[in-house]
Structure formats: structure tokens, C-alpha cells
ZADRENKE-547229 format. One record per residue: residue in one letter; x, y, z of N, C-alpha, C in turn. Coordinates in pm, whole numbers, plus 50000, padded with zeros to 5 digits. Last residue first. Layout:
// ZADRENKE-547229
AXYZXYZXYZ/...
***
This chain:
// ZADRENKE-547229
V437479609605713437649621905790438969621105865/Q437679595905383437779594505527437999608005592/K436349583205103436569596105169436569593905319/E436179556805033436679566304932437029579804993/S434889543705226436349542305227436979551905126/S432359567005335432809555605256434329555005264/F431509576305668432059579605538432479566905466/K428819584305877429799574205836430209577705693/A427699604806146427969602206005428979591005988/M425239620806354426319611206335426489608706185/R424009643906576424209641306432425429632206421/I421859640506850423229639106801423189636706650/V419709661307032419859652406916421319652406873/N417899665107337419079667707255419189657207146/Y414509674907396415549664607390416689669207299/W411879687707607412899689707503413969679007513/Q408439678407664409839678907705410759680707584/G405809672907594406079683107694407519684707737/D406009653307391405289650507515405689660007629/F408859666707250407909655607248407309654107386/F411099683207047410099684907153409069673907141/F414489685506976413259678006952412339679307073/Q416619701607058416259701006916414889694906892/N418279708207279416839711107277416289711507135/S421239709607082420599710607213419139714507199/F422779688906878421759699306869421009699307002/M426119681306818424989679906909424059691706889/G428109663606570427639675006646426449671706732/E429199640406476429569653006409429119665206488/E430429610106577429569621306617430079633806548/I430639583806335431259593106428430249604006462/F430139549206267429639562906265430409571206368/G430839522506277431799532006223431309546306211/L429219505306406429209504406259430129514906195/S429409513106665429989500006630430059498006479/K427929536706650429379537506671430059524406632/Y425369525506623425919533706516427439535006529/L425099512306874425059504806748425739512806637/K425199534607049426209523907059426269515706930/V422889547906968424189554606956425309544206959/A420969528607042421149532106900422499538806879/S421309528807319421519516207246421719519007097/T420669555307393422049550607406422299537507330/N418939578907341418809565707280420189559007276/S419499604507427419039594807527418869580607472/E419979618007193421109615707283420739604807386/L418409606006904418249611807036419459608307123/V420009611506592419559602106695419429609506827/D420349614206245420109621106371419519610906469/L422889605906005421619603506072421549612306196/F424549601005685424389607005817423019603905874/I427039590805475425689587505520425579593005662/K429079600105207428719602405347427259598505369/I429279591904950430529593305024430229594105174/L427339570504738427459580604842428849580404904/G426519554304529427789561404518427979572304623/L424369537504519424099551904505425389560104491/I425889513404545424939515404435424669530304413/K427739516204764428109509304640427189512304522/F426489532004970427859534504927428159528604789/G423829521904980424119536104972425499538904918/Y424179494005005423449499604891423799514404871/D425469494305252426149488405137425509493605007/M423449504405411424629512705385425429507505268/G421639482305411421249495205355422439504005323/T423209462505538422639460205405422289473405338/E423779475105783424869470805695424369468805552/M421159479105886422049490405861423159486505762/I420279452605912419549461905826420459473605787/E422159443306099422069437005966421339446105867/K421569459806318422909459906258422869454306116/G418919452006368419249465906336420589466906266/F419129425206442418509428506314418839442906272/G420069419706694421039420506585420449424106450/K418159421306886418569407806844419509408006724/G416809444406956417819439207047418339425507011/R413639436606810414599446406864415569439606958/F411649419806734412889419206656413919429406702/C409409425106878410009411806894411369410706826/S408449449606789409319449406907409979435706930/N408369460806474407939449206551408919447306667/G409799481906364408459484106416407979472906505/I412589496306344412199482406366410869483306439/V413619520006120412599517006219412449501806226/I415929544306009415619530206031414569529106141/G417479565905775416459563705876416169548805888/L420049587805665419559574305687418479574205794/M420619611805422420229609505561419559595805572/A423509614305207422089611905232421869609405379/N425759626104949425419622505086423919620705099/R426979638704719427069624404745426879620904892/S426689662904606427589662204722427769647904772/I424979652504403426129661004371427149660404484/L422949638404519423849631104430425039639504384/D421579636904810422239647404732423289640604646/I418669627704965419779622904885420299634304798/K416759630005166417629641405138418859637005058/Q416909596005286416199608205251417229619305228/F416619562405285417579573005259416739584905216/T415249539005524415139549805425416469557005405/F413489510205621414789516705608414669527305499/Y411219494005854411589500205727412899507605737/G409859462805979410259476705990410499482805854/I409029438105924409339440606065409749455306087/P406879419605710407599432005740407809433705891/T407469385105649406619395305711407439407805737/K408569359705594408129368605484407159379405533/I409759344205779408289344405780407699353705675/K412489345405718411899332605760410379332605754/N413139372405653413119362005550412379349305591/Y411439401005729412169389905790412019377805699/E411799431005551411059418605567411959408005630/V411369464305542412309454105588411499441705621/A410769485805269410199477805378411269467605414/F412509515005181412449500505175411659495205294/Y412819544204991412179537605104412149522505079/V414579572804909414429558504880413889551905006/D414679605504767414289596604876414159582304826/K415549618404536415819624604666415539615404785/N414849613904280416119608104322416529613804458/S411399603804238412469613704251413769606604288/V409259588104228410259585704125411389596004130/N406809574204429407959583204425408959579104317/K404759557004473404779564004344406029572504324/M405199548204732405209538204625405269544604486/V404919572404872406189565204876406269555504758/E402209578004821403249587204775404609580304770/E401029556004955400839557904811401909567104752/L401829561805219402319549705153402149550805002/W400389585605266401839585505273402409573605198/Q397749576005243398249586205150399769586405146/N397699558505463397509553205327397999563005221/N398069576905674398999565905655398909560605512/I395749592205646397069598505626398129587905601/N393819572005702393809579305576395169585605547/E394459564405964394529554505856394599561405720/S396479589506129395199583206094395409573205980/V399019588206368398699589806227397389582506197/V399229605906670398929593306603398519596306459/Y401769630306726400369626906702400219613606631/P404329640606752403759633106865402339627906841/H406449633706465405549642506541404859634106650/M409439614606518408249618406442407479628606523/M411779604006630411589618506623410509622506523/T412019578106687412339581906548412129596806524/M411199577306951412569573206918412979577106777/F408449586006923409439593307003410849590006955/R407269566606764407209580706721408229589106796/I407769544506927408399545306795408389559806746/N406139551207147407569549407165408319550407032/K403549551107035404119563607088405629562607104/D402389536706753403179533706871403919546206918/A401379542606513400499545006627401239543006759/R403229533806339403109548306353402149552106465/W402769506206355404039511806403403919526806428/Q400169504506242400429499606378401709505906433/L400659514205984399709521106072399939517206218/L402429494705887402849508705901401939516205997/Y400739472105885401959472405967402389486705993/G398769480505702398419477205840399619477505933/K400219483705455399489494705521399219492105668/D401359464005307402129468705423401379479305504/S399939459105078399689450105191400459454105317/N401059476404894399789480004959399509471505082/M404599476804962403439472004888402189476504963/F407959489504924406689488504995405599483504902/P410749469804807409809481004794408569478604879/R412979456005060412189455104937411279467304926/L415459439505216414949453005195414259452805060/T415319411005411415289416105274414749430305279/I417259392205653416289402305612416399405405463/N419229373405710417939372505778416859381905726/K421369377305515421089364405579419659363405633/S419939398805264421049394605349420609381605418/K418989415504965418869404205058420139402505139/L417119439504827418459437704882418359427004990/Q415349445804528415409439304658416859437504699/M413579468404331414869463404371414749457404511/
***
């Protein structure tokens, strides 16, 4: 399944995405901002992870590579994890791996395209995410898209010798409002 918008396409991962993923997962800043573990991912682990993602047939996780339409090159990825089709909610994840595409509106477009899929195709009522309190640009983006703060987890994430607070944010479909 592919989800197209003006500038980006959310598409299934392919083997040819291995190099991009490895590069992004080697980036310490990306690992920090996305609250990954602090260790660089080896090529072998990266390839195993990608194989598992491409073979995944569960209804618990959905992964999309984000491709920039003009150059047909991956610039990041978008995920729904912990999909609960009974309670109709899921956790959203987004990575813009290529720094040239940050701060230019692509995050908003990716989020809108992905959330449209979540609400209209998956039938979700609630989409939630966790974000570092210190990631003020992401918090601002999420608020502009209608996310509300549901709570704060103090000293939730440990990275590079320091503890960080994490904000839980959520957006509800028009079917269910808070």
C-alpha cells in the first residue's frame, strides 16, 4: 500500500532502503530525539530489523518508508506501533532521517498523511505519541496538528548520562473528542 500526498509517499520498505536506515540509526541525534537506545546499530542488526519489518503480517505494527516524490529517495519513516484494534488506538512514530528535509514542512505533511490513514483506514479513535519535553519544535508541530498533552513522565528516558522528561500527546478522531 502506498499513501501519496503533494511532496511525499508513504510506501512499504524495500531491501534497497537498508543503507538509508543504517545511516539514520547511526546518527546520535536521531537516536536521541526518537528515544532509541544510545548504541549504534550494526549493519547485521539493521538488516535483521528491516527483514522482520518487511515480513511482518501482524496487525500490531505498520511501517512506512517516507519517500520524497521529486527524487524518489527515502527521507525517513513513519510507523504505527502497539495498534489496538479493539480499543482503536495506536502509537505514532516519525523520523526524518535526512537532515536536509527537516524544518521545511515535510514533518507536517508526513503526519497528516499518516494520521489520515490511521483514522480513515485503520479506524482509530486515538493516535498517541511520546516526545522529549526538550524537543520543542516537535511539541509545537504536534500541537499545531491538534495533539493535546495527556501527561508527563519525569526522568523517563536516559541517554548519554542524563535523564529526560517525556510528554505523552494524543489526537482523537472527530468520532471521539475529549
